[in-house]
N, CA, C and O atoms as a GROMACS GRO file, in nm:
protein
  328
    1MET      N    1  12.478  12.467   7.708
    1MET     CA    2  12.450  12.577   7.797
    1MET      C    3  12.520  12.702   7.742
    1MET      O    4  12.636  12.696   7.703
    2LYS      N    5  12.451  12.814   7.741
    2LYS     CA    6  12.505  12.938   7.689
    2LYS      C    7  12.597  13.003   7.793
    2LYS      O    8  12.587  12.974   7.912
    3THR      N    9  12.685  13.089   7.746
    3THR     CA   10  12.778  13.160   7.834
    3THR      C   11  12.703  13.241   7.938
    3THR      O   12  12.743  13.244   8.055
    4ASN      N   13  12.596  13.308   7.898
    4ASN     CA   14  12.518  13.388   7.992
    4ASN      C   15  12.455  13.302   8.100
    4ASN      O   16  12.446  13.343   8.216
    5ASP      N   17  12.410  13.182   8.063
    5ASP     CA   18  12.352  13.089   8.160
    5ASP      C   19  12.457  13.047   8.263
    5ASP      O   20  12.427  13.038   8.382
    6VAL      N   21  12.578  13.023   8.218
    6VAL     CA   22  12.686  12.984   8.309
    6VAL      C   23  12.717  13.098   8.404
    6VAL      O   24  12.735  13.076   8.524
    7LYS      N   25  12.725  13.220   8.351
    7LYS     CA   26  12.753  13.336   8.436
    7LYS      C   27  12.643  13.355   8.540
    7LYS      O   28  12.672  13.386   8.656
    8THR      N   29  12.519  13.337   8.500
    8THR     CA   30  12.407  13.350   8.592
    8THR      C   31  12.413  13.243   8.700
    8THR      O   32  12.390  13.272   8.818
    9ASP      N   33  12.445  13.119   8.661
    9ASP     CA   34  12.456  13.011   8.759
    9ASP      C   35  12.569  13.037   8.858
    9ASP      O   36  12.553  13.014   8.978
   10VAL      N   37  12.682  13.087   8.809
   10VAL     CA   38  12.795  13.117   8.897
   10VAL      C   39  12.756  13.228   8.994
   10VAL      O   40  12.784  13.218   9.114
   11LYS      N   41  12.692  13.333   8.944
   11LYS     CA   42  12.651  13.444   9.030
   11LYS      C   43  12.550  13.396   9.133
   11LYS      O   44  12.559  13.432   9.250
   12THR      N   45  12.453  13.316   9.091
   12THR     CA   46  12.352  13.265   9.183
   12THR      C   47  12.418  13.182   9.292
   12THR      O   48  12.383  13.196   9.409
   13ASN      N   49  12.511  13.096   9.256
   13ASN     CA   50  12.580  13.015   9.357
   13ASN      C   51  12.662  13.101   9.451
   13ASN      O   52  12.668  13.074   9.571
   14GLU      N   53  12.726  13.205   9.397
   14GLU     CA   54  12.804  13.296   9.481
   14GLU      C   55  12.713  13.365   9.583
   14GLU      O   56  12.748  13.378   9.700
   15ILE      N   57  12.597  13.409   9.537
   15ILE     CA   58  12.501  13.475   9.627
   15ILE      C   59  12.451  13.376   9.732
   15ILE      O   60  12.440  13.412   9.849
   16LYS      N   61  12.419  13.254   9.691
   16LYS     CA   62  12.371  13.152   9.785
   16LYS      C   63  12.475  13.123   9.893
   16LYS      O   64  12.442  13.115  10.012
   17VAL      N   65  12.598  13.107   9.852
   17VAL     CA   66  12.704  13.076   9.948
   17VAL      C   67  12.723  13.192  10.046
   17VAL      O   68  12.731  13.170  10.167
   18LYS      N   69  12.728  13.314   9.994
   18LYS     CA   70  12.749  13.430  10.082
   18LYS      C   71  12.630  13.450  10.174
   18LYS      O   72  12.648  13.476  10.293
   19ALA      N   73  12.509  13.439  10.121
   19ALA     CA   74  12.389  13.455  10.204
   19ALA      C   75  12.384  13.349  10.314
   19ALA      O   76  12.356  13.380  10.429
   20ALA      N   77  12.412  13.225  10.278
   20ALA     CA   78  12.413  13.117  10.377
   20ALA      C   79  12.519  13.141  10.483
   20ALA      O   80  12.495  13.117  10.602
   21GLN      N   81  12.636  13.188  10.441
   21GLN     CA   82  12.743  13.217  10.536
   21GLN      C   83  12.700  13.326  10.634
   21GLN      O   84  12.717  13.311  10.755
   22LEU      N   85  12.645  13.435  10.582
   22LEU     CA   86  12.603  13.546  10.668
   22LEU      C   87  12.490  13.505  10.762
   22LEU      O   88  12.490  13.542  10.879
   23ILE      N   89  12.395  13.430  10.711
   23ILE     CA   90  12.283  13.385  10.794
   23ILE      C   91  12.331  13.290  10.902
   23ILE      O   92  12.292  13.303  11.018
   24SER      N   93  12.416  13.196  10.866
   24SER     CA   94  12.464  13.099  10.967
   24SER      C   95  12.548  13.168  11.074
   24SER      O   96  12.539  13.134  11.191
   25GLU      N   97  12.628  13.266  11.034
   25GLU     CA   98  12.706  13.342  11.133
   25GLU      C   99  12.615  13.424  11.223
   25GLU      O  100  12.631  13.423  11.345
   26GLN      N  101  12.520  13.493  11.164
   26GLN     CA  102  12.432  13.580  11.239
   26GLN      C  103  12.344  13.504  11.336
   26GLN      O  104  12.323  13.547  11.449
   27LEU      N  105  12.290  13.390  11.292
   27LEU     CA  106  12.199  13.313  11.375
   27LEU      C  107  12.269  13.201  11.451
   27LEU      O  108  12.205  13.123  11.522
   28LYS      N  109  12.400  13.194  11.434
   28LYS     CA  110  12.481  13.091  11.501
   28LYS      C  111  12.431  12.950  11.471
   28LYS      O  112  12.409  12.868  11.560
   29LEU      N  113  12.413  12.924  11.340
   29LEU     CA  114  12.369  12.793  11.292
   29LEU      C  115  12.488  12.718  11.235
   29LEU      O  116  12.577  12.778  11.175
   30ASP      N  117  12.489  12.586  11.252
   30ASP     CA  118  12.594  12.504  11.192
   30ASP      C  119  12.577  12.494  11.041
   30ASP      O  120  12.675  12.490  10.967
   31GLN      N  121  12.452  12.491  10.996
   31GLN     CA  122  12.424  12.486  10.854
   31GLN      C  123  12.290  12.552  10.828
   31GLN      O  124  12.208  12.568  10.919
   32VAL      N  125  12.268  12.591  10.704
   32VAL     CA  126  12.144  12.656  10.665
   32VAL      C  127  12.066  12.562  10.574
   32VAL      O  128  12.119  12.513  10.474
   33ASP      N  129  11.941  12.537  10.609
   33ASP     CA  130  11.854  12.452  10.530
   33ASP      C  131  11.775  12.540  10.433
   33ASP      O  132  11.693  12.622  10.475
   34TRP      N  133  11.800  12.522  10.303
   34TRP     CA  134  11.736  12.606  10.201
   34TRP      C  135  11.587  12.584  10.192
   34TRP      O  136  11.518  12.665  10.130
   35ASN      N  137  11.535  12.479  10.252
   35ASN     CA  138  11.392  12.450  10.245
   35ASN      C  139  11.313  12.519  10.356
   35ASN      O  140  11.190  12.522  10.351
   36GLN      N  141  11.381  12.575  10.454
   36GLN     CA  142  11.312  12.644  10.563
   36GLN      C  143  11.292  12.790  10.528
   36GLN      O  144  11.373  12.850  10.457
   37ASN      N  145  11.183  12.847  10.581
   37ASN     CA  146  11.169  12.991  10.561
   37ASN      C  147  11.251  13.062  10.668
   37ASN      O  148  11.302  12.999  10.761
   38LEU      N  149  11.262  13.192  10.655
   38LEU     CA  150  11.351  13.268  10.742
   38LEU      C  151  11.310  13.261  10.889
   38LEU      O  152  11.396  13.255  10.976
   39THR      N  153  11.181  13.262  10.917
   39THR     CA  154  11.138  13.253  11.057
   39THR      C  155  11.165  13.115  11.116
   39THR      O  156  11.194  13.103  11.235
   40GLN      N  157  11.157  13.010  11.033
   40GLN     CA  158  11.190  12.876  11.080
   40GLN      C  159  11.338  12.866  11.116
   40GLN      O  160  11.377  12.787  11.202
   41LEU      N  161  11.420  12.945  11.048
   41LEU     CA  162  11.563  12.946  11.080
   41LEU      C  163  11.592  13.024  11.208
   41LEU      O  164  11.702  13.018  11.262
   42GLY      N  165  11.491  13.097  11.257
   42GLY     CA  166  11.508  13.174  11.380
   42GLY      C  167  11.532  13.322  11.356
   42GLY      O  168  11.571  13.393  11.448
   43MET      N  169  11.509  13.368  11.236
   43MET     CA  170  11.534  13.508  11.203
   43MET      C  171  11.413  13.594  11.240
   43MET      O  172  11.300  13.562  11.204
   44ASP      N  173  11.439  13.702  11.314
   44ASP     CA  174  11.334  13.798  11.344
   44ASP      C  175  11.359  13.926  11.264
   44ASP      O  176  11.452  13.931  11.184
   45SER      N  177  11.278  14.027  11.285
   45SER     CA  178  11.287  14.148  11.204
   45SER      C  179  11.419  14.222  11.222
   45SER      O  180  11.472  14.278  11.126
   46LEU      N  181  11.473  14.222  11.343
   46LEU     CA  182  11.602  14.287  11.366
   46LEU      C  183  11.715  14.210  11.297
   46LEU      O  184  11.808  14.270  11.242
   47ASP      N  185  11.708  14.079  11.301
   47ASP     CA  186  11.806  13.997  11.229
   47ASP      C  187  11.800  14.027  11.080
   47ASP      O  188  11.903  14.037  11.013
   48LEU      N  189  11.679  14.041  11.028
   48LEU     CA  190  11.660  14.067  10.886
   48LEU      C  191  11.722  14.201  10.846
   48LEU      O  192  11.787  14.211  10.743
   49ILE      N  193  11.701  14.303  10.927
   49ILE     CA  194  11.759  14.435  10.898
   49ILE      C  195  11.911  14.426  10.896
   49ILE      O  196  11.976  14.481  10.806
   50GLU      N  197  11.967  14.359  10.994
   50GLU     CA  198  12.113  14.343  11.000
   50GLU      C  199  12.164  14.265  10.878
   50GLU      O  200  12.267  14.300  10.821
   51LEU      N  201  12.091  14.162  10.840
   51LEU     CA  202  12.130  14.082  10.723
   51LEU      C  203  12.126  14.166  10.596
   51LEU      O  204  12.215  14.155  10.512
   52VAL      N  205  12.024  14.248  10.581
   52VAL     CA  206  12.013  14.334  10.462
   52VAL      C  207  12.136  14.424  10.451
   52VAL      O  208  12.193  14.436  10.343
   53PHE      N  209  12.176  14.487  10.560
   53PHE     CA  210  12.294  14.573  10.557
   53PHE      C  211  12.418  14.495  10.515
   53PHE      O  212  12.499  14.544  10.436
   54LYS      N  213  12.434  14.376  10.568
   54LYS     CA  214  12.550  14.294  10.535
   54LYS      C  215  12.549  14.250  10.388
   54LYS      O  216  12.652  14.252  10.321
   55LEU      N  217  12.432  14.212  10.340
   55LEU     CA  218  12.421  14.169  10.200
   55LEU      C  219  12.442  14.286  10.105
   55LEU      O  220  12.510  14.273  10.003
   56GLU      N  221  12.384  14.401  10.138
   56GLU     CA  222  12.404  14.519  10.053
   56GLU      C  223  12.552  14.555  10.046
   56GLU      O  224  12.602  14.592   9.940
   57ASP      N  225  12.619  14.545  10.158
   57ASP     CA  226  12.762  14.575  10.161
   57ASP      C  227  12.841  14.471  10.082
   57ASP      O  228  12.932  14.506  10.007
   58ALA      N  229  12.807  14.345  10.099
   58ALA     CA  230  12.879  14.238  10.031
   58ALA      C  231  12.863  14.244   9.880
   58ALA      O  232  12.959  14.218   9.806
   59PHE      N  233  12.744  14.277   9.832
   59PHE     CA  234  12.717  14.275   9.689
   59PHE      C  235  12.711  14.414   9.625
   59PHE      O  236  12.686  14.427   9.506
   60LYS      N  237  12.732  14.517   9.707
   60LYS     CA  238  12.735  14.655   9.657
   60LYS      C  239  12.609  14.688   9.578
   60LYS      O  240  12.614  14.751   9.472
   61LYS      N  241  12.496  14.643   9.631
   61LYS     CA  242  12.368  14.667   9.565
   61LYS      C  243  12.262  14.697   9.671
   61LYS      O  244  12.237  14.614   9.759
   62PRO      N  245  12.199  14.813   9.662
   62PRO     CA  246  12.093  14.843   9.759
   62PRO      C  247  11.966  14.763   9.728
   62PRO      O  248  11.936  14.735   9.612
   63ILE      N  249  11.894  14.729   9.831
   63ILE     CA  250  11.769  14.657   9.817
   63ILE      C  251  11.659  14.742   9.879
   63ILE      O  252  11.672  14.789   9.992
   64HIS      N  253  11.552  14.762   9.805
   64HIS     CA  254  11.440  14.843   9.854
   64HIS      C  255  11.365  14.770   9.964
   64HIS      O  256  11.354  14.647   9.964
   65ASP      N  257  11.314  14.848  10.058
   65ASP     CA  258  11.240  14.791  10.171
   65ASP      C  259  11.124  14.704  10.127
   65ASP      O  260  11.095  14.601  10.189
   66GLU      N  261  11.056  14.745  10.020
   66GLU     CA  262  10.940  14.668   9.972
   66GLU      C  263  10.980  14.527   9.932
   66GLU      O  264  10.904  14.432   9.952
   67VAL      N  265  11.100  14.513   9.877
   67VAL     CA  266  11.149  14.382   9.836
   67VAL      C  267  11.180  14.297   9.960
   67VAL      O  268  11.144  14.179   9.966
   68VAL      N  269  11.245  14.358  10.056
   68VAL     CA  270  11.283  14.287  10.179
   68VAL      C  271  11.160  14.236  10.253
   68VAL      O  272  11.159  14.125  10.305
   69LEU      N  273  11.057  14.317  10.256
   69LEU     CA  274  10.935  14.278  10.327
   69LEU      C  275  10.867  14.156  10.264
   69LEU      O  276  10.786  14.090  10.329
   70GLN      N  277  10.900  14.125  10.140
   70GLN     CA  278  10.842  14.009  10.072
   70GLN      C  279  10.926  13.883  10.092
   70GLN      O  280  10.882  13.774  10.057
   71TRP      N  281  11.046  13.897  10.146
   71TRP     CA  282  11.133  13.781  10.165
   71TRP      C  283  11.072  13.684  10.265
   71TRP      O  284  11.034  13.722  10.376
   72GLN      N  285  11.065  13.559  10.224
   72GLN     CA  286  11.023  13.454  10.316
   72GLN      C  287  11.122  13.339  10.318
   72GLN      O  288  11.132  13.266  10.417
   73THR      N  289  11.194  13.322  10.208
   73THR     CA  290  11.287  13.211  10.197
   73THR      C  291  11.425  13.260  10.155
   73THR      O  292  11.442  13.376  10.117
   74LEU      N  293  11.520  13.171  10.162
   74LEU     CA  294  11.655  13.205  10.117
   74LEU      C  295  11.659  13.228   9.967
   74LEU      O  296  11.739  13.309   9.919
   75ASP      N  297  11.575  13.158   9.893
   75ASP     CA  298  11.569  13.180   9.748
   75ASP      C  299  11.519  13.321   9.715
   75ASP      O  300  11.559  13.379   9.614
   76ASP      N  301  11.431  13.376   9.799
   76ASP     CA  302  11.386  13.514   9.780
   76ASP      C  303  11.503  13.611   9.790
   76ASP      O  304  11.510  13.709   9.715
   77ILE      N  305  11.593  13.585   9.884
   77ILE     CA  306  11.711  13.669   9.900
   77ILE      C  307  11.799  13.661   9.776
   77ILE      O  308  11.845  13.763   9.725
   78VAL      N  309  11.822  13.540   9.729
   78VAL     CA  310  11.906  13.521   9.611
   78VAL      C  311  11.846  13.593   9.490
   78VAL      O  312  11.918  13.657   9.414
   79SER      N  313  11.715  13.582   9.474
   79SER     CA  314  11.648  13.647   9.361
   79SER      C  315  11.665  13.798   9.366
   79SER      O  316  11.677  13.863   9.262
   80ALA      N  317  11.665  13.855   9.484
   80ALA     CA  318  11.678  14.000   9.498
   80ALA      C  319  11.815  14.051   9.453
   80ALA      O  320  11.828  14.165   9.410
   81PHE      N  321  11.915  13.967   9.461
   81PHE     CA  322  12.050  14.009   9.426
   81PHE      C  323  12.094  13.961   9.287
   81PHE      O  324  12.204  13.995   9.244
   82ASN      N  325  12.013  13.885   9.218
   82ASN     CA  326  12.044  13.841   9.081
   82ASN      C  327  12.012  13.951   8.982
   82ASN      O  328  12.031  13.933   8.862
   0.00000   0.00000   0.00000
């Protein structure tokens, strides 16, 4: 495995952990199932807006509205911040 691959894996895991933490706190879930889409987790549009602000703050990276509107799964969120 190359050094860049390891760095990417570490960053992806960091994003997954932080996103799962923020989602579980926001939606008051005991755990987050990565196989469910955001609406199955109970997230509505206001939850999504709040989550975007928290993620942008956590990762110091703005996300365009067009990208957010395409999010359906937790992996979509991770991809936006990679």
